[in-house]
BAFI-94902 format. One record per residue: residue in three letters; z, x, y of N, C-alpha, C, O in turn. Coordinates in steps of 0.1 Angstrom, whole numbers, padded with zeros to 4 digits, always signed. Layout:
<sites>
ALAZXYZXYZXYZXY...
</sites>
This chain:
<sites>
UNK-0344-1735+1025-0332-1729+1032-0333-1714+1030-0334-1709+1019UNK-0332-1707+1041-0332-1692+1040-0318-1687+1036-0308-1691+1042UNK-0317-1678+1026-0304-1673+1022-0299-1664+1033-0306-1659+1042UNK-0286-1661+1032-0280-1652+1042-0285-1638+1039-0289-1635+1028UNK-0285-1629+1049-0289-1616+1048-0280-1609+1037-0270-1614+1033UNK-0284-1596+1034-0276-1587+1025-0276-1593+1011-0267-1590+1003UNK-0287-1600+1007-0288-1604+0993-0281-1616+0988-0282-1619+0976UNK-0274-1622+0997-0266-1634+0992-0276-1646+0990-0282-1651+1000UNK-0278-1650+0978-0288-1660+0975-0282-1674+0971-0288-1683+0967UNK-0269-1675+0974-0262-1688+0971-0268-1699+0979-0267-1698+0991UNK-0273-1709+0972-0280-1720+0980-0270-1728+0988-0275-1736+0996UNK-0257-1727+0985-0247-1735+0993-0243-1727+1005-0233-1732+1012UNK-0250-1717+1009-0246-1710+1021-0258-1710+1031-0270-1711+1027UNK-0255-1710+1043-0265-1712+1053-0261-1704+1066-0250-1705+1071UNK-0271-1698+1072-0269-1692+1086-0276-1702+1095-0288-1703+1095UNK-0268-1708+1104-0272-1719+1113-0271-1714+1127-0262-1708+1131UNK-0282-1717+1135-0281-1715+1149-0282-1728+1157-0290-1736+1154UNK-0273-1730+1166-0272-1741+1174-0275-1737+1189-0268-1729+1194UNK-0286-1742+1194-0290-1739+1208-0286-1752+1216-0293-1762+1215UNK-0276-1751+1224-0271-1762+1232-0276-1760+1247-0271-1750+1254UNK-0285-1768+1251-0290-1767+1265-0283-1778+1273-0285-1790+1272UNK-0274-1773+1282-0266-1781+1291-0271-1781+1305-0282-1777+1308UNK-0262-1786+1314-0266-1786+1328-0267-1773+1335-0275-1771+1344UNK-0259-1763+1330-0258-1750+1337-0264-1739+1328-0270-1730+1334UNK-0263-1740+1315-0267-1729+1307-0273-1733+1294-0272-1745+1289UNK-0281-1724+1287-0286-1726+1274-0278-1716+1265-0279-1704+1267UNK-0270-1721+1256-0261-1713+1248-0264-1714+1233-0263-1724+1227UNK-0269-1702+1228-0271-1701+1213-0259-1696+1206-0254-1685+1210UNK-0254-1703+1196-0243-1699+1188-0249-1698+1174-0254-1708+1169UNK-0246-1687+1167-0251-1685+1153-0238-1683+1145-0229-1676+1148UNK-0238-1691+1133-0226-1690+1124-0231-1691+1110-0241-1698+1107UNK-0223-1685+1101-0225-1686+1087-0217-1698+1082-0205-1698+1084UNK-0223-1706+1074-0217-1718+1069-0215-1717+1053-0225-1714+1047UNK-0203-1719+1048-0201-1718+1034-0190-1729+1031-0180-1729+1037UNK-0193-1738+1022-0183-1749+1019-0170-1743+1015-0169-1733+1008UNK-0159-1749+1021-0146-1744+1018-0141-1734+1028-0129-1730+1028UNK-0150-1730+1037-0146-1720+1047-0149-1725+1061-0158-1733+1063UNK-0142-1720+1071-0145-1723+1085-0159-1716+1089-0162-1706+1083UNK-0166-1722+1098-0178-1715+1103-0175-1701+1108-0166-1699+1115UNK-0182-1691+1103-0180-1677+1107-0189-1673+1118-0201-1672+1115UNK-0185-1671+1130-0194-1667+1141-0201-1654+1138-0195-1645+1132UNK-0214-1654+1142-0222-1642+1140-0227-1636+1153-0225-1624+1155UNK-0232-1645+1162-0237-1640+1174-0237-1651+1184-0238-1663+1181UNK-0237-1648+1197-0238-1657+1208-0247-1652+1219-0246-1640+1223UNK-0256-1660+1224-0265-1656+1234-0265-1667+1245-0267-1679+1241UNK-0263-1664+1257-0261-1674+1268-0270-1670+1280-0270-1659+1284UNK-0277-1680+1285-0286-1678+1296-0284-1689+1307-0282-1701+1303UNK-0284-1686+1319-0283-1696+1330-0296-1703+1331-0307-1697+1332UNK-0296-1716+1332-0308-1724+1334-0306-1733+1347-0316-1736+1353UNK-0294-1737+1350-0290-1744+1362-0299-1757+1364-0305-1759+1374UNK-0300-1765+1354-0309-1777+1354-0303-1787+1364-0311-1793+1371UNK-0290-1789+1364-0284-1799+1372-0287-1797+1387-0290-1806+1394UNK-0284-1784+1391-0286-1782+1405-0300-1782+1410-0303-1782+1422UNK-0310-1781+1400-0324-1781+1403-0330-1795+1401-0342-1796+1401UNK-0322-1805+1399-0327-1819+1397-0325-1826+1410-0315-1827+1416UNK-0337-1832+1415-0336-1839+1428-0330-1853+1426-0327-1857+1415UNK-0330-1861+1437-0323-1874+1436-0332-1884+1429-0327-1895+1425UNK-0344-1881+1426-0352-1889+1417-0351-1886+1403-0358-1892+1394UNK-0343-1876+1399-0341-1872+1386-0352-1862+1380-0353-1860+1368UNK-0359-1856+1389-0370-1846+1385-0364-1832+1385-0359-1827+1395UNK-0366-1825+1374-0361-1811+1373-0372-1802+1380-0384-1804+1376UNK-0368-1793+1389-0378-1785+1396-0384-1774+1388-0379-1770+1377UNK-0395-1769+1393-0403-1759+1386-0395-1746+1383-0396-1741+1372UNK-0387-1741+1393-0379-1729+1389-0370-1730+1377-0369-1721+1369UNK-0364-1742+1376-0355-1745+1365-0363-1746+1352-0358-1741+1341UNK-0375-1751+1352-0383-1752+1340-0386-1738+1335-0386-1735+1323UNK-0390-1729+1345-0392-1715+1341-0380-1709+1335-0382-1701+1325UNK-0368-1711+1341-0356-1705+1335-0354-1711+1321-0350-1703+1312UNK-0356-1723+1319-0354-1730+1306-0364-1724+1295-0359-1720+1284UNK-0376-1722+1299-0386-1716+1290-0381-1702+1286-0382-1698+1274UNK-0377-1694+1296-0372-1680+1293-0360-1680+1284-0359-1672+1275UNK-0351-1690+1286-0339-1690+1278-0342-1694+1264-0336-1689+1254UNK-0351-1704+1262-0354-1709+1248-0362-1697+1241-0360-1695+1229UNK-0371-1691+1248-0378-1679+1242-0368-1669+1237-0369-1663+1226UNK-0358-1665+1246-0348-1655+1242-0340-1659+1230-0337-1652+1221UNK-0336-1672+1230-0327-1677+1219-0335-1677+1206-0330-1674+1196UNK-0348-1682+1207-0356-1682+1194-0357-1668+1188-0357-1666+1176UNK-0360-1658+1197-0361-1645+1192-0348-1639+1186-0348-1633+1176UNK-0337-1643+1193-0324-1638+1188-0321-1644+1174-0316-1638+1165UNK-0324-1657+1173-0322-1664+1160-0330-1658+1149-0325-1656+1138UNK-0343-1655+1152-0351-1649+1142-0346-1635+1138-0346-1632+1126UNK-0342-1627+1148-0337-1614+1145-0324-1614+1137-0322-1605+1129UNK-0316-1625+1138-0304-1626+1131-0305-1632+1117-0295-1634+1110UNK-0317-1636+1113-0320-1642+1100-0315-1656+1099-0310-1660+1088UNK-0316-1664+1110-0312-1678+1110-0320-1686+1100-0333-1685+1101UNK-0314-1694+1092-0321-1703+1083-0326-1716+1089-0336-1721+1086UNK-0317-1721+1098-0321-1733+1105-0317-1731+1120-0306-1726+1122UNK-0325-1735+1129-0322-1735+1143-0323-1749+1148-0333-1756+1146UNK-0312-1753+1154-0311-1767+1160-0310-1766+1175-0300-1763+1181UNK-0322-1768+1181-0322-1768+1196-0320-1782+1202-0329-1790+1201UNK-0309-1784+1209-0306-1797+1214-0303-1796+1229-0296-1787+1234UNK-0308-1806+1236-0305-1807+1251-0296-1819+1253-0297-1830+1247UNK-0286-1818+1262-0277-1829+1265-0282-1836+1278-0294-1835+1281UNK-0274-1843+1285-0278-1853+1295-0287-1847+1306-0295-1855+1311UNK-0285-1835+1310-0292-1830+1322-0307-1831+1319-0315-1834+1328UNK-0312-1827+1307-0326-1828+1304-0329-1842+1297-0339-1848+1300UNK-0320-1847+1289-0322-1860+1283-0325-1871+1292-0333-1880+1290UNK-0318-1871+1304-0319-1882+1313-0328-1879+1325-0330-1887+1334UNK-0335-1867+1325-0344-1863+1335-0357-1872+1335-0361-1876+1325UNK-0362-1875+1347-0374-1883+1349-0386-1877+1343-0395-1883+1338UNK-0386-1863+1343-0398-1856+1338-0394-1849+1324-0400-1839+1321UNK-0385-1855+1317-0381-1850+1304-0393-1847+1295-0394-1836+1289UNK-0402-1857+1293-0412-1855+1283-0422-1843+1287-0426-1836+1279UNK-0425-1842+1300-0433-1831+1305-0426-1818+1303-0433-1808+1299UNK-0413-1817+1306-0406-1805+1304-0406-1800+1289-0408-1789+1286UNK-0402-1810+1280-0401-1806+1266-0415-1802+1261-0416-1793+1252UNK-0426-1809+1265-0439-1805+1261-0443-1791+1266-0449-1783+1258UNK-0439-1788+1278-0441-1774+1283-0433-1764+1276-0439-1753+1273UNK-0421-1767+1272-0413-1757+1265-0419-1755+1251-0420-1744+1246UNK-0423-1766+1245-0429-1765+1231-0442-1756+1232-0444-1748+1223UNK-0450-1759+1242-0463-1751+1243-0460-1736+1246-0468-1728+1241UNK-0450-1733+1253-0447-1719+1257-0440-1712+1246-0441-1699+1245UNK-0431-1718+1238-0422-1711+1229-0424-1715+1215-0419-1708+1206UNK-0430-1727+1212-0431-1731+1198-0419-1739+1194-0418-1743+1182UNK-0409-1741+1202-0396-1747+1199-0397-1762+1204-0400-1764+1216UNK-0394-1771+1195-0393-1785+1199-0379-1789+1201-0370-1788+1192UNK-0376-1792+1214-0362-1796+1217-0359-1810+1213-0367-1819+1214UNK-0347-1812+1207-0342-1825+1203-0332-1830+1213-0327-1822+1221UNK-0328-1842+1211-0318-1848+1220-0307-1856+1212-0311-1862+1202UNK-0295-1854+1216-0284-1863+1211-0282-1874+1221-0282-1872+1233UNK-0279-1886+1216-0274-1896+1225-0260-1892+1229-0254-1884+1223UNK-0256-1898+1240-0243-1896+1245-0232-1900+1235-0222-1893+1234UNK-0234-1911+1228-0225-1915+1218-0224-1905+1206-0213-1903+1201UNK-0235-1899+1203-0235-1889+1192-0228-1877+1197-0221-1870+1189UNK-0230-1873+1209-0222-1862+1215-0207-1864+1213-0200-1856+1209UNK-0203-1877+1217-0189-1880+1216-0184-1879+1202-0173-1874+1199UNK-0192-1884+1192-0188-1884+1178-0187-1870+1173-0177-1867+1166UNK-0196-1861+1176-0196-1848+1171-0184-1840+1177-0178-1832+1171UNK-0182-1842+1190-0171-1835+1197-0158-1840+1191-0148-1832+1189UNK-0157-1853+1188-0145-1858+1182-0142-1852+1169-0131-1848+1165UNK-0153-1850+1161-0151-1844+1148-0145-1830+1149-0136-1826+1142UNK-0150-1822+1159-0145-1808+1161-0130-1809+1165-0123-1801+1160UNK-0127-1818+1174-0113-1819+1178-0104-1823+1166-0093-1817+1164UNK-0108-1832+1158-0101-1837+1147-0098-1825+1137-0087-1823+1132UNK-0109-1817+1134-0107-1806+1125-0098-1795+1131-0091-1789+1123UNK-0098-1794+1144-0090-1783+1150-0075-1787+1149-0067-1779+1145UNK-0072-1800+1152-0058-1804+1152-0053-1809+1138-0041-1809+1136UNK-0062-1814+1130-0058-1819+1117-0053-1833+1117-0052-1839+1127UNK-0050-1838+1105-0046-1852+1103-0032-1854+1109-0029-1865+1113UNK-0024-1844+1110-0010-1846+1116-0011-1850+1130-0001-1854+1135UNK-0022-1848+1137-0023-1852+1151-0023-1867+1153-0021-1872+1164UNK-0025-1875+1142-0026-1889+1143-0038-1894+1151-0048-1887+1152UNK-0037-1906+1156-0048-1911+1164-0051-1902+1176-0041-1898+1184UNK-0063-1899+1178-0067-1890+1189-0075-1897+1200-0083-1906+1197UNK-0073-1892+1212-0082-1896+1223-0089-1884+1228-0082-1874+1231UNK-0102-1884+1230-0110-1873+1234-0116-1876+1248-0121-1887+1250UNK-0116-1866+1257-0123-1867+1269-0131-1854+1271-0125-1843+1269UNK-0144-1855+1275-0152-1843+1277-0161-1845+1289-0169-1855+1290UNK-0159-1837+1299-0167-1838+1312-0178-1828+1312-0176-1816+1312UNK-0191-1833+1311-0202-1824+1312-0208-1824+1326-0202-1829+1336UNK-0220-1819+1327-0227-1819+1340-0233-1832+1344-0232-1836+1355UNK-0239-1839+1334-0245-1851+1336-0238-1864+1331-0240-1875+1337UNK-0229-1862+1322-0222-1873+1316-0208-1870+1312-0204-1858+1311UNK-0200-1880+1309-0187-1878+1304-0186-1886+1291-0190-1897+1290UNK-0180-1879+1281-0178-1886+1268-0164-1889+1265-0155-1881+1268UNK-0161-1900+1260-0148-1904+1255-0149-1909+1241-0158-1916+1237UNK-0138-1906+1233-0138-1911+1219-0123-1913+1215-0114-1907+1220UNK-0122-1923+1206-0108-1926+1201-0109-1929+1186-0119-1936+1182UNK-0099-1925+1179-0099-1928+1165-0088-1921+1157-0082-1912+1162UNK-0086-1926+1145-0075-1920+1136-0081-1912+1125-0074-1906+1117UNK-0095-1912+1123-0101-1905+1112-0110-1894+1117-0109-1890+1129UNK-0119-1889+1108-0129-1879+1112-0139-1885+1122-0144-1879+1131UNK-0142-1898+1119-0152-1905+1128-0144-1914+1138-0134-1920+1135UNK-0149-1913+1151-0142-1922+1161-0144-1936+1159-0155-1940+1154UNK-0135-1944+1162-0137-1959+1161-0144-1964+1174-0151-1974+1174UNK-0142-1956+1185-0149-1959+1198-0155-1946+1203-0148-1936+1203UNK-0167-1946+1206-0174-1934+1212-0182-1939+1224-0191-1948+1223UNK-0179-1933+1236-0186-1937+1248-0192-1926+1255-0187-1914+1254UNK-0203-1928+1262-0209-1919+1271-0211-1925+1285-0217-1936+1286UNK-0205-1919+1295-0206-1926+1309-0212-1916+1319-0211-1904+1317UNK-0219-1922+1329-0226-1914+1339-0216-1907+1349-0218-1909+1361UNK-0207-1900+1344-0196-1894+1352-0195-1879+1351-0185-1873+1352UNK-0207-1873+1349-0207-1858+1348-0204-1852+1362-0208-1858+1372UNK-0198-1840+1362-0195-1834+1374-0207-1830+1383-0206-1832+1395UNK-0217-1826+1377-0229-1823+1385-0236-1835+1391-0240-1835+1402UNK-0237-1845+1383-0243-1858+1387-0235-1864+1399-0242-1868+1409UNK-0222-1864+1398-0214-1870+1409-0215-1862+1421-0214-1867+1432UNK-0215-1848+1420-0216-1840+1431-0229-1842+1439-0229-1843+1451UNK-0240-1843+1432-0253-1846+1438-0253-1859+1445-0259-1860+1456UNK-0248-1869+1439-0250-1883+1445-0238-1888+1454-0240-1898+1461UNK-0227-1881+1453-0215-1887+1460-0208-1877+1470-0200-1881+1478UNK-0211-1864+1469-0204-1855+1478-0214-1847+1487-0226-1846+1483UNK-0210-1843+1498-0218-1836+1508-0223-1822+1502-0216-1817+1493UNK-0234-1817+1507-0239-1804+1502-0229-1793+1504-0229-1783+1496UNK-0222-1793+1515-0212-1783+1518-0198-1789+1521-0198-1799+1528UNK-0188-1782+1516-0174-1786+1520-0172-1783+1535-0180-1776+1541UNK-0162-1789+1541-0151-1797+1535-0156-1811+1532-0165-1817+1538UNK-0149-1817+1522-0151-1830+1518-0140-1839+1523-0128-1837+1520UNK-0144-1848+1532-0133-1856+1538-0126-1865+1529-0131-1869+1518UNK-0114-1869+1533-0105-1877+1524-0112-1890+1521-0111-1895+1510UNK-0119-1897+1530-0125-1910+1528-0136-1908+1517-0139-1917+1510UNK-0143-1897+1518-0154-1894+1508-0148-1893+1494-0153-1898+1484UNK-0136-1886+1493-0130-1884+1480-0125-1897+1475-0125-1900+1463UNK-0119-1905+1484-0114-1919+1480-0125-1927+1475-0124-1935+1465UNK-0137-1927+1481-0148-1935+1477-0153-1930+1463-0156-1939+1454UNK-0154-1917+1461-0158-1912+1448-0147-1916+1437-0151-1920+1426UNK-0134-1915+1441-0124-1918+1431-0125-1933+1427-0123-1937+1416UNK-0127-1941+1437-0128-1956+1435-0140-1959+1425-0139-1967+1416UNK-0151-1952+1428-0163-1954+1419-0160-1950+1405-0163-1957+1395UNK-0154-1938+1403-0151-1933+1390-0141-1943+1383-0143-1946+1371UNK-0130-1947+1390-0121-1956+1384-0127-1969+1379-0123-1975+1369UNK-0136-1974+1388-0143-1987+1384-0151-1985+1371-0150-1994+1363UNK-0158-1975+1370-0166-1973+1358-0157-1971+1346-0159-1977+1335UNK-0146-1963+1348-0137-1961+1336-0130-1974+1332-0129-1976+1320UNK-0125-1981+1342-0118-1993+1338-0126-2003+1330-0122-2009+1321UNK-0139-2005+1335-0148-2014+1327-0151-2009+1313-0152-2017+1304UNK-0153-1996+1312-0158-1990+1300-0147-1988+1289-0149-1988+1277UNK-0134-1986+1294-0124-1982+1285-0114-1994+1281-0103-1991+1275UNK-0118-2006+1284-0109-2017+1281-0105-2017+1266-0093-2021+1263UNK-0114-2014+1257-0112-2015+1243-0102-2004+1239-0094-2005+1230UNK-0104-1992+1245-0094-1981+1242-0080-1984+1247-0071-1982+1239UNK-0079-1990+1258-0066-1994+1264-0059-2003+1255-0046-2003+1254UNK-0066-2012+1248-0060-2022+1239-0056-2016+1226-0048-2023+1219UNK-0060-2004+1222-0057-1998+1210-0043-1992+1211-0038-1990+1222UNK-0036-1989+1199-0024-1982+1200-0025-1968+1207-0036-1962+1206UNK-0015-1964+1214-0016-1952+1222-0019-1940+1213-0013-1940+1202UNK-0027-1931+1217-0030-1919+1209-0017-1911+1208-0009-1910+1217UNK-0016-1904+1196-0005-1895+1194-0008-1882+1203+0001-1876+1208UNK-0021-1879+1204-0025-1867+1211-0038-1870+1219-0047-1876+1214UNK-0037-1867+1232-0049-1869+1241-0054-1855+1244-0047-1846+1248UNK-0067-1853+1242-0073-1840+1241-0085-1839+1251-0093-1849+1252UNK-0087-1828+1257-0098-1825+1266-0106-1813+1260-0101-1804+1255UNK-0120-1814+1261-0128-1803+1258-0138-1801+1270-0138-1809+1279UNK-0145-1790+1270-0156-1787+1280-0151-1776+1289-0139-1774+1292UNK-0161-1769+1295-0158-1759+1305-0150-1765+1317-0142-1758+1323UNK-0154-1777+1321-0147-1783+1333-0132-1784+1331-0124-1780+1339UNK-0128-1790+1320-0114-1791+1317-0107-1778+1315-0096-1776+1319UNK-0114-1769+1308-0109-1755+1306-0106-1748+1319-0095-1742+1320UNK-0115-1749+1328-0113-1742+1341-0103-1749+1349-0095-1742+1356UNK-0102-1762+1349-0092-1769+1356-0078-1766+1351-0068-1764+1358UNK-0077-1765+1338-0064-1761+1332-0060-1747+1336-0048-1745+1339UNK-0069-1738+1336-0066-1724+1340-0062-1724+1355-0053-1717+1359UNK-0069-1732+1363-0065-1733+1377-0051-1738+1379-0044-1733+1388UNK-0047-1747+1370-0033-1752+1371-0023-1744+1363-0011-1748+1362UNK-0027-1732+1358-0017-1723+1352-0018-1721+1337-0009-1714+1332UNK-0028-1727+1330-0029-1725+1316-0032-1710+1313-0037-1703+1322UNK-0029-1705+1301-0032-1691+1298-0047-1687+1299-0056-1695+1298UNK-0049-1674+1302-0062-1669+1303-0069-1669+1290-0063-1671+1279UNK-0083-1668+1290-0091-1668+1278-0087-1657+1269-0087-1659+1256UNK-0083-1646+1274-0080-1634+1265-0067-1637+1257-0064-1629+1248UNK-0060-1647+1260-0048-1650+1252-0052-1656+1239-0044-1657+1230UNK-0065-1659+1237-0070-1663+1224-0070-1679+1223-0064-1686+1230UNK-0077-1684+1213-0079-1698+1211-0067-1705+1207-0066-1717+1209UNK-0057-1698+1201-0045-1705+1196-0034-1706+1206-0024-1713+1204UNK-0036-1700+1218-0026-1702+1229-0026-1717+1234-0037-1721+1238UNK-0015-1724+1234-0016-1738+1239-0020-1739+1253-0015-1731+1262UNK-0029-1748+1256-0034-1750+1270-0033-1765+1273-0036-1773+1264UNK-0028-1768+1284-0026-1782+1288-0030-1784+1303-0027-1775+1311UNK-0035-1795+1306-0038-1799+1320-0029-1811+1323-0031-1822+1318UNK-0020-1809+1333-0011-1819+1337-0016-1827+1349-0022-1820+1358UNK-0015-1840+1349-0021-1848+1360-0014-1844+1373-0021-1843+1383UNK-0001-1843+1374+0005-1840+1386+0001-1826+1392-0001-1825+1404UNK-0001-1816+1384-0006-1803+1389-0020-1805+1394-0023-1799+1405UNK-0029-1812+1387-0042-1813+1392-0043-1821+1405-0051-1817+1414UNK-0035-1831+1406-0035-1839+1418-0032-1830+1430-0038-1832+1441UNK-0023-1821+1429-0020-1812+1440-0031-1802+1444-0032-1798+1455UNK-0040-1800+1435-0051-1790+1438-0063-1797+1445-0071-1790+1451UNK-0065-1810+1443-0077-1817+1448-0079-1815+1463-0090-1812+1467UNK-0069-1817+1472-0071-1815+1486-0076-1800+1489-0084-1798+1498UNK-0070-1791+1482-0074-1777+1484-0089-1774+1480-0096-1768+1488UNK-0093-1779+1469-0107-1778+1464-0116-1785+1474-0127-1780+1477UNK-0112-1796+1480-0120-1803+1490-0123-1795+1503-0133-1796+1509UNK-0114-1786+1506-0115-1779+1519-0123-1766+1517-0130-1762+1527UNK-0123-1760+1505-0128-1747+1504-0144-1747+1501-0149-1756+1494UNK-0151-1737+1507-0165-1736+1504-0166-1730+1489-0156-1725+1484UNK-0178-1731+1484-0180-1727+1470-0176-1712+1467-0169-1709+1457UNK-0179-1703+1477-0175-1689+1474-0160-1687+1474-0156-1678+1467UNK-0153-1695+1481-0138-1694+1480-0132-1701+1468-0123-1697+1462UNK-0139-1712+1464-0134-1718+1452-0136-1709+1440-0128-1708+1431UNK-0147-1701+1440-0150-1692+1429-0140-1680+1428-0139-1673+1418UNK-0132-1678+1439-0121-1668+1438-0108-1674+1432-0099-1666+1430UNK-0108-1687+1430-0096-1692+1425-0094-1689+1410-0104-1687+1403UNK-0082-1690+1405-0080-1687+1391-0088-1696+1382-0086-1709+1383UNK-0096-1691+1373-0103-1698+1363-0116-1704+1367-0124-1709+1359UNK-0119-1705+1380-0132-1712+1385-0143-1702+1385-0143-1692+1392UNK-0154-1705+1378-0166-1696+1378-0175-1700+1389-0176-1711+1393UNK-0182-1690+1394-0191-1692+1405-0202-1703+1402-0205-1711+1410UNK-0206-1703+1389-0217-1712+1385-0212-1727+1385-0220-1736+1385UNK-0199-1729+1385-0194-1742+1385-0186-1746+1397-0180-1757+1398UNK-0185-1737+1406-0176-1739+1418-0181-1751+1426-0173-1759+1431UNK-0194-1753+1427-0199-1764+1435-0195-1778+1430-0194-1787+1438UNK-0193-1779+1417-0191-1792+1411-0176-1793+1406-0173-1803+1400UNK-0168-1784+1409-0154-1784+1403-0146-1795+1410-0137-1801+1403UNK-0149-1798+1422-0141-1809+1429-0144-1823+1422-0135-1830+1419UNK-0157-1826+1420-0160-1838+1413-0154-1838+1399-0149-1849+1394UNK-0154-1827+1392-0148-1826+1379-0133-1829+1379-0128-1836+1371UNK-0126-1824+1390-0112-1826+1391-0109-1841+1394-0100-1847+1389UNK-0117-1847+1402-0115-1861+1405-0117-1870+1393-0110-1879+1391UNK-0127-1867+1385-0129-1874+1372-0118-1872+1363-0113-1882+1357UNK-0114-1860+1361-0103-1857+1352-0090-1864+1356-0083-1870+1347UNK-0087-1864+1369-0075-1871+1373-0076-1886+1371-0067-1893+1366UNK-0088-1891+1374-0090-1906+1372-0089-1910+1357-0083-1921+1354UNK-0094-1902+1348-0093-1905+1334-0078-1906+1330-0074-1915+1323UNK-0070-1896+1334-0056-1896+1330-0049-1908+1337-0040-1914+1330UNK-0053-1912+1349-0046-1923+1356-0050-1936+1349-0041-1944+1346UNK-0063-1938+1347-0067-1951+1341-0062-1953+1327-0058-1964+1323UNK-0061-1942+1319-0056-1943+1305-0041-1941+1304-0036-1941+1293UNK-0034-1939+1315-0020-1938+1315-0015-1925+1308-0005-1926+1301UNK-0022-1914+1311-0018-1901+1305-0012-1892+1315-0016-1891+1327UNK-0001-1885+1311+0005-1875+1320-0003-1862+1319-0002-1854+1329UNK-0010-1860+1309-0017-1847+1307-0026-1848+1295-0026-1857+1288UNK-0034-1837+1294-0044-1836+1283-0042-1822+1277-0042-1812+1284UNK-0042-1821+1263-0042-1808+1257-0057-1803+1256-0066-1811+1254UNK-0059-1791+1259-0073-1785+1259-0076-1779+1246-0069-1769+1242UNK-0087-1784+1240-0091-1779+1227-0102-1768+1228-0111-1771+1236UNK-0102-1757+1221-0112-1747+1222-0125-1751+1215-0136-1745+1218UNK-0124-1761+1206-0136-1765+1199-0142-1777+1206-0135-1786+1211UNK-0156-1778+1206-0162-1789+1213-0175-1792+1205-0176-1792+1193UNK-0186-1796+1213-0198-1801+1207-0204-1791+1197-0208-1795+1186UNK-0206-1779+1201-0213-1769+1192-0205-1768+1179-0212-1768+1168UNK-0192-1767+1179-0185-1766+1167-0186-1779+1159-0187-1779+1146UNK-0187-1791+1166-0189-1803+1158-0202-1803+1151-0203-1808+1140UNK-0213-1797+1157-0226-1796+1150-0225-1787+1138-0230-1791+1127UNK-0218-1776+1139-0216-1767+1128-0209-1775+1116-0212-1774+1105UNK-0198-1782+1120-0190-1788+1110-0197-1800+1103-0196-1802+1091UNK-0205-1807+1111-0213-1818+1105-0223-1813+1095-0225-1819+1084UNK-0229-1802+1098-0239-1796+1089-0232-1790+1077-0237-1791+1066UNK-0220-1784+1079-0212-1779+1068-0208-1790+1058-0208-1787+1046UNK-0204-1801+1064-0200-1812+1055-0212-1816+1046-0210-1819+1034UNK-0224-1817+1052-0236-1821+1044-0239-1810+1033-0242-1813+1022UNK-0237-1797+1037-0239-1786+1028-0229-1787+1016-0233-1785+1005UNK-0217-1790+1019-0206-1790+1009-0209-1802+0999-0206-1801+0987UNK-0214-1813+1004-0217-1825+0996-0230-1824+0989-0233-1833+0981UNK-0238-1814+0992-0251-1812+0985-0261-1822+0991-0271-1825+0984UNK-0258-1828+1003-0267-1838+1009-0278-1831+1017-0276-1820+1022UNK-0290-1837+1018-0300-1832+1027-0294-1832+1041-0285-1840+1045UNK-0300-1824+1050-0296-1824+1064-0298-1838+1070-0310-1843+1070UNK-0288-1843+1075-0289-1856+1082-0293-1855+1096-0291-1844+1102UNK-0298-1865+1103-0300-1864+1117-0287-1860+1124-0277-1865+1120UNK-0288-1852+1134-0300-1847+1141-0307-1835+1134-0317-1831+1138UNK-0301-1830+1123-0307-1818+1117-0320-1821+1110-0329-1812+1110UNK-0322-1833+1105-0335-1836+1099-0346-1838+1108-0358-1839+1104UNK-0343-1840+1121-0354-1844+1130-0355-1835+1143-0366-1834+1148UNK-0345-1829+1147-0345-1822+1160-0348-1807+1159-0353-1802+1169UNK-0346-1801+1148-0346-1786+1148-0360-1781+1143-0369-1789+1140UNK-0361-1768+1143-0372-1761+1137-0367-1751+1127-0356-1747+1128UNK-0376-1747+1118-0372-1737+1109-0377-1724+1114-0389-1722+1118UNK-0368-1714+1114-0372-1700+1118-0378-1693+1106-0371-1692+1096UNK-0390-1687+1107-0395-1680+1096-0387-1668+1092-0390-1661+1082
</sites>
């Protein structure tokens, strides 16, 4: 384990880098971990990779996106080394994990950068994100329900402790549904929206029967850029208000926005409050999924949590550090050590 810079040789401290490769971006977050303290952010590096939009209907990621991914991993690895990172954990989520040419892409990245990409299962993503949400809200939140919409998948989790009792990963990512169920260019007709809504509801109803049978959660929580941007679209505070500003997405407000999103081209969606250009193309699918989740699970709204998967990874490693345990998977298998 590499000690922190500036002479700190305490073996219970660690500078960890988490490289999260998602559907749209590769995001490196570096934080100092010390038992008894919250992860202390050090640096963040983000690069666009746009894997989802470069994946064809056969699940093959195109050459331009592979090139962007290699560049992003190379940049992140250099930044981690320059920052004195002791462990680098490079993980890809569903956009690469589920790609038909996943093995070829990861081999090419390894050959070009020396970095071996690891993968989390969807259920492990749900578990780690749930951990982050639990730590953010604390035990007073009671039983929690978590929903997270990514580009390729959607994660759901339910539980009363640090570990969820139920952890699900469903093929309901905003990018995936946009590619397979919506036209390349708006407007999106009402019957097309109804068909997508019916598909999403069908998947959710079948998958969430066990959640529905459990006691109602005291707090229902959403994480991810999709939920954050939808909440802002519906009037939640701006990012500059800080992480402690309460943010909520109400089902009734979201329902009213869906017809508008269906009419607008991407460039006009990107002018709406909270919607980024990089996610404008898939924001309608994200909205339909978000509304369906609340409908199927009988929720009037979702509180939006600023902590998500990356924070869950930091917290999981911090727990092992505090207990004096060796790094558990995914840390023992997926990462590389930065010299």
